[in-house]
C-alpha positions in Angstrom: 22.8 20.3 -17.4 20.2 22.6 -16.0 17.8 21.3 -13.4 15.0 21.3 -16.1 17.2 19.2 -18.4 17.9 16.8 -15.5 14.1 16.5 -14.9 13.7 15.6 -18.6 16.4 12.9 -18.2 14.5 11.6 -15.2 11.3 11.5 -17.3 13.2 9.6 -19.9 14.5 7.1 -17.3 10.9 6.5 -16.1 9.6 6.0 -19.7 12.5 3.9 -21.1 14.0 2.1 -18.1 10.9 1.9 -15.9 8.0 1.3 -18.3 10.0 0.5 -21.4 7.2 2.0 -23.5 6.6 0.2 -26.8 5.7 1.5 -30.2 2.0 2.3 -30.4 1.3 1.5 -26.7 -1.0 3.5 -24.5 0.4 4.8 -21.3 -2.1 5.1 -18.5 -1.0 7.7 -15.9 -2.1 8.3 -12.3 -0.6 11.6 -11.1 -1.0 13.8 -8.1 -2.4 17.2 -8.8 0.5 18.6 -6.7 3.0 17.2 -9.2 1.1 18.3 -12.4 4.0 20.4 -13.8 6.1 17.3 -14.4 3.4 15.3 -16.2 3.7 16.9 -19.7 7.5 16.4 -19.6 7.0 12.7 -18.8 4.2 12.4 -21.4 6.5 13.9 -24.1 9.3 11.4 -23.3 6.7 8.5 -23.7 5.6 9.9 -27.1 9.3 10.2 -28.2 9.6 6.4 -27.5 6.6 5.8 -29.8 3.6 5.8 -27.4 0.3 5.8 -29.2 -1.5 7.7 -26.4 -0.7 9.0 -22.9 -3.9 9.2 -20.8 -3.6 11.1 -17.6 -5.9 10.9 -14.6 -5.1 13.2 -11.6 -5.5 12.0 -8.0 -6.9 15.0 -6.1 -6.5 14.1 -2.4 -7.2 17.6 -1.1 -10.7 17.4 -2.7 -11.2 13.8 -1.5 -10.4 15.1 2.0 -13.1 17.7 1.8 -15.6 15.1 0.4 -14.8 12.6 3.2 -16.1 15.1 5.8 -19.5 15.4 4.1 -20.1 12.1 2.3 -20.8 8.7 4.0 -18.1 6.1 4.4 -19.9 3.9 1.9 -20.0 6.7 -0.7 -16.3 7.5 -0.3 -15.3 3.8 -0.7 -17.5 3.1 -3.7 -15.8 3.0 -7.1 -18.3 3.8 -9.9 -18.7 1.5 -12.8 -17.5 4.2 -15.2 -14.2 4.4 -13.3 -13.7 0.7 -13.6 -14.6 0.5 -17.2 -12.5 3.5 -18.2 -9.3 2.0 -16.8 -10.1 -1.5 -17.8 -10.7 -0.5 -21.4 -7.2 0.8 -21.9 -5.6 -2.2 -20.1 -7.6 -4.6 -22.3 -6.0 -2.8 -25.3 -2.5 -3.5 -24.0 -1.8 -0.3 -22.1 1.0 0.0 -19.5 0.5 2.2 -16.5 2.5 4.5 -14.1 1.8 6.1 -10.8 3.5 9.4 -10.2 3.3 10.1 -6.5 3.7 13.4 -4.8 3.1 13.1 -1.0 1.9 15.6 1.5 2.6 14.1 4.9 0.6 16.8 6.7 -2.5 16.7 4.5 -4.6 14.3 6.4 -3.5 15.2 10.0 -6.7 17.0 10.9 -9.2 14.3 9.7 -10.2 11.1 11.5 -8.7 7.7 10.8 -12.2 6.6 9.7 -12.2 9.2 6.9 -8.7 8.5 6.0 -9.5 4.8 5.7 -12.3 5.5 3.4 -10.1 7.6 1.1 -7.4 4.9 1.1 -10.1 2.2 0.3 -11.3 4.1 -2.7 -7.9 4.9 -4.2 -6.6 1.4 -3.6 -9.7 -0.3 -5.2 -9.0 1.7 -8.4 -5.3 0.8 -8.3 -6.3 -2.9 -8.0 -7.7 -2.7 -11.5 -4.2 -2.0 -12.7 -2.5 -4.5 -10.4 -4.8 -7.2 -11.7 -3.9 -6.4 -15.2 -0.2 -6.6 -14.4 -0.7 -10.2 -13.2 -3.2 -11.4 -15.8 -2.0 -9.5 -18.9 1.7 -9.1 -17.9 1.6 -5.4 -18.7 4.4 -3.1 -17.6 3.8 -0.9 -14.6 5.8 1.6 -12.6 5.6 3.6 -9.4 7.8 6.7 -9.2 7.8 10.1 -7.4 7.6 13.7 -8.3 9.0 16.1 -5.7 7.0 19.2 -4.7 7.8 22.2 -2.6 5.5 21.3 0.3 6.8 17.7 0.4 10.4 18.8 0.2 10.0 21.3 3.0 8.6 18.6 5.2 11.5 16.1 4.7 14.4 18.5 4.2 15.8 21.3 6.4 15.2 23.9 3.7 12.4 26.2 2.6 10.5 27.0 -0.6 12.1 26.5 -4.0 15.4 25.7 -2.5 13.9 22.7 -0.8 12.2 21.4 -3.9 15.4 21.8 -6.0 17.4 20.0 -3.3 14.8 17.1 -3.4 15.1 16.8 -7.2 18.9 16.7 -7.0 18.7 14.0 -4.3 16.2 12.0 -6.4 18.5 12.0 -9.4 21.3 10.4 -7.3 18.9 7.8 -5.9 17.9 6.8 -9.4 21.5 6.6 -10.7 21.0 9.6 -13.0 24.0 11.9 -13.6 24.6 14.6 -16.2 26.6 12.5 -18.5 25.8 8.9 -17.9 23.8 6.4 -20.0 20.9 5.6 -17.6 20.0 2.4 -19.5 23.5 1.1 -19.1 23.6 2.2 -15.5 20.5 0.3 -14.6 21.6 -2.8 -16.6 24.8 -2.8 -14.4 22.7 -2.4 -11.3 20.5 -5.2 -12.4 23.4 -7.6 -12.5 24.3 -7.0 -8.9 20.6 -7.4 -7.9 20.3 -10.7 -9.8 23.5 -12.0 -8.3 22.3 -11.3 -4.8 19.0 -12.9 -5.4 20.6 -16.0 -6.9 23.0 -16.3 -4.0 20.2 -16.4 -1.5 18.2 -18.8 -3.6 21.2 -21.2 -3.9 20.9 -21.7 -0.1 17.4 -23.3 -0.5 16.1 -21.6 2.6 12.9 -22.7 4.4 12.7 -19.8 6.8 14.2 -16.4 7.8 14.6 -15.4 11.5 14.7 -11.6 12.0 16.0 -10.1 15.2 16.8 -6.5 16.2 17.2 -4.4 19.4 13.9 -2.7 18.8 12.1 -5.9 19.9 11.7 -7.5 16.5 11.9 -11.3 16.8 10.1 -12.8 13.8 10.3 -16.0 11.8 9.0 -15.9 8.2 8.5 -19.2 6.4 9.5 -19.7 2.8 8.3 -22.3 0.2 10.3 -24.1 -2.5 8.9 -21.5 -4.9 9.9 -18.4 -2.8 12.6 -17.1 -5.1 14.5 -13.9 -4.6 16.2 -14.2 -8.0 14.5 -14.4 -11.4 16.6 -17.2 -12.8 13.8 -19.7 -13.2 10.9 -17.3 -13.5 8.7 -18.2 -16.5 7.7 -15.3 -18.7 5.2 -15.2 -21.6 6.7 -15.1 -25.1 5.5 -11.5 -25.6 6.8 -10.2 -22.2 8.3 -6.7 -22.2 11.1 -6.2 -19.5 10.5 -3.3 -17.2 11.4 -1.9 -13.7 8.3 -1.5 -11.5 9.9 0.7 -8.9 12.3 3.6 -9.5 14.3 4.0 -7.3 14.8 0.4 -6.2 17.4 -1.5 -4.1 15.5 -4.6 -3.1 15.4 -8.3 -3.7 12.1 -9.8 -2.7 9.9 -12.9 -2.7 6.5 -14.3 -1.6 6.7 -16.1 1.8 4.7 -19.0 3.0 1.3 -17.7 4.0 0.8 -19.8 7.1 4.3 -19.9 8.8 5.1 -16.4 10.1 5.3 -16.1 13.9 6.6 -13.7 16.4 6.7 -9.9 16.7 8.0 -7.3 14.3 8.3 -3.5 14.7 8.4 -0.9 11.9 11.5 1.1 11.6 10.1 3.9 9.4 6.7 5.7 9.1 3.9 4.3 6.9 1.6 6.6 4.9 -2.0 5.3 4.5 -4.6 7.4 2.7 -2.3 10.4 3.1 -2.1 9.9 6.9 1.2 8.9 8.5 1.4 6.1 11.1 4.6 5.7 13.2 5.9 3.5 16.0 3.8 0.4 15.3 4.3 -3.3 15.0 2.4 -6.6 14.6 2.3 -9.9 16.4 1.9 -13.0 14.2 0.7 -16.5 14.9 0.5 -19.2 12.2 1.0 -16.6 9.6 -1.8 -14.3 10.8 -1.6 -10.9 12.5 -3.2 -11.5 15.9 -2.4 -8.2 17.4 -1.7 -4.6 16.2 1.0 -3.0 18.4 0.5 0.8 18.2 -0.3 3.7 20.5 -1.4 5.9 17.6 -2.9 4.8 14.3 -4.2 1.6 15.8 -7.7 2.0 14.2 -6.2 2.5 10.7 -3.9 -0.5 11.1 -6.7 -2.7 12.5 -8.9 -1.7 9.6 -6.1 -2.5 7.2 -5.6 -6.0 8.4 -9.4 -6.5 8.4 -9.8 -5.3 4.7 -10.5 -8.9 3.7 -9.9 -12.4 5.1 -6.3 -12.5 3.8 -5.1 -8.9 4.5 -3.8 -10.1 7.8 -1.2 -12.5 6.2 2.1 -11.6 4.6 2.5 -11.4 0.8 6.1 -10.2 0.5 9.5 -10.4 2.3 12.2 -8.0 0.8 15.9 -7.7 1.6 17.5 -4.3 1.4 20.8 -3.3 3.0 20.6 -0.6 5.7 23.7 1.0 4.2 22.0 1.4 0.8 22.2 4.8 -1.0 18.6 5.7 0.0 19.2 4.9 3.7 22.5 6.7 3.7 20.8 9.9 2.4 19.6 10.3 5.9 16.1 11.3 4.9 12.8 9.8 5.8 10.7 10.4 2.7 7.2 9.5 4.0 6.5 7.5 0.8 6.6 3.8 0.8 8.2 3.7 -2.7 11.5 5.3 -1.5 11.4 4.3 2.2 11.0 0.6 1.5 14.1 0.8 -0.6 16.0 2.1 2.4 15.2 -0.8 4.5 14.3 -4.5 4.7 10.5 -4.7 4.6 7.5 -6.9 4.7 4.1 -6.5 3.0 0.7 -7.4 4.3 -1.7 -8.8 1.7 -1.3 -9.9 -1.8 1.8 -12.0 -2.8 4.1 -11.2 -5.6 3.3 -14.3 -7.7 -0.2 -15.4 -6.7 -0.7 -17.1 -10.1 2.1 -19.7 -9.4 0.3 -23.0 -10.1 2.2 -25.1 -7.6 2.3 -22.5 -4.8 -1.3 -21.4 -5.0 -2.3 -22.7 -1.6 0.8 -21.3 0.2 1.1 -17.8 -1.5 -1.3 -15.2 0.0 -3.8 -13.3 -2.1 -5.7 -10.2 -1.1 -7.1 -6.9 -2.3 -4.3 -5.0 -0.6 -0.5 -5.0 -0.7 0.9 -2.7 1.9 4.7 -2.6 2.6 6.1 -1.6 6.0 9.7 -1.1 6.8 11.6 -3.1 9.4 15.3 -2.7 8.6 17.6 -1.3 11.4 21.4 -0.8 11.7 21.6 -3.9 13.9 19.1 -6.2 12.0 20.2 -9.8 11.9 18.6 -12.4 9.7 19.4 -16.0 10.0 18.2 -18.4 7.3 17.5 -22.1 7.8 18.3 -24.4 4.8 16.4 -27.5 3.7 19.1 -29.5 5.5 18.5 -27.7 8.8 21.8 -25.6 8.6 21.6 -22.0 9.9 23.2 -19.4 7.6 23.6 -15.7 8.4 21.9 -13.8 5.6 22.1 -10.3 7.2 24.5 -9.0 9.9 24.4 -5.4 11.3 21.8 -4.4 8.7 23.7 -5.6 5.6 24.1 -8.7 3.4 26.4 -11.3 4.9 25.9 -13.6 1.9 28.4 -12.8 -0.9 27.1 -12.4 -4.4 29.1 -13.5 -7.4 28.7 -12.3 -10.9 
């Protein structure tokens, strides 16, 4: 296959495996202007699956960067009524949605953290409309990436078109796409391993996880009886459409106990907020809450993040990913949370994954934000404590120690 043919197969993978577009369904797309050339290819694959309409909205961060220098913080953060109504209308009609990200890690380097925070707040508020729909209406959603030349040059030791082509080739491998394979079958087989791992961890009936690493991480994360890594007992509505929210993906994840996290954790990979990268940071937790941001640079952004609302300072996700996963072994830092989080165990500040759970409502966090940060290292050790008080090694030297069957 040519590169262009492989791009089309990637588009099909996103439409069929990721969103699982249904006949007559509207597909709501957020795409970066930098990745605009891929969008018609993706849209066509959605239409081939029977989509009734593909509605595209472009995220123009370079223009927002200019605006942030001249408009007030309040203006930049504000989401107009027409923006809310436009997105909500399609979602009320049963639309699914996809975010096609194309990062530029250098874009926001020359603006203040204050301006970058305002941009992030606006973009995230709009995205929360879609996130709320995914919880309340159980619509399909997907986050995926579209390589660009500028982004590829930053993360790879190559220049120009050669860099972009190399990024595409790498992305196909990370998404289990080859020239001659059936991608639907490939992801079904991958799902079996993921489910087996989640069920194996759940079978231990853990009450907490203790993370330690040589970078200074020493953190205890509490779990509830409803904190499930597998999907075996998850209740779905009768009209639920199966989908994969992240492509690529290597994680199993759950919602931790809001009030139990304690200790210190350090990030192992950069975080991009509002187009601005933050590196070498950590958090100190007490009784579930971030009480100190540990950072020499980017402190203002991180402190603003945990102060977004009253619950932004609590955890909403704990995810397990082997250090020696395909993404990590590619040896590349991608500077996008979607891929980097699937190279590493990670945690997320803010909204939990299942905030509507009726029995866990008081112990699962809810927030307007959900921000993942990566903590996995080659020497990460995670020890779980069972309901009976027994300690079980879950991760050793960065990888699963619990054996999955099935």
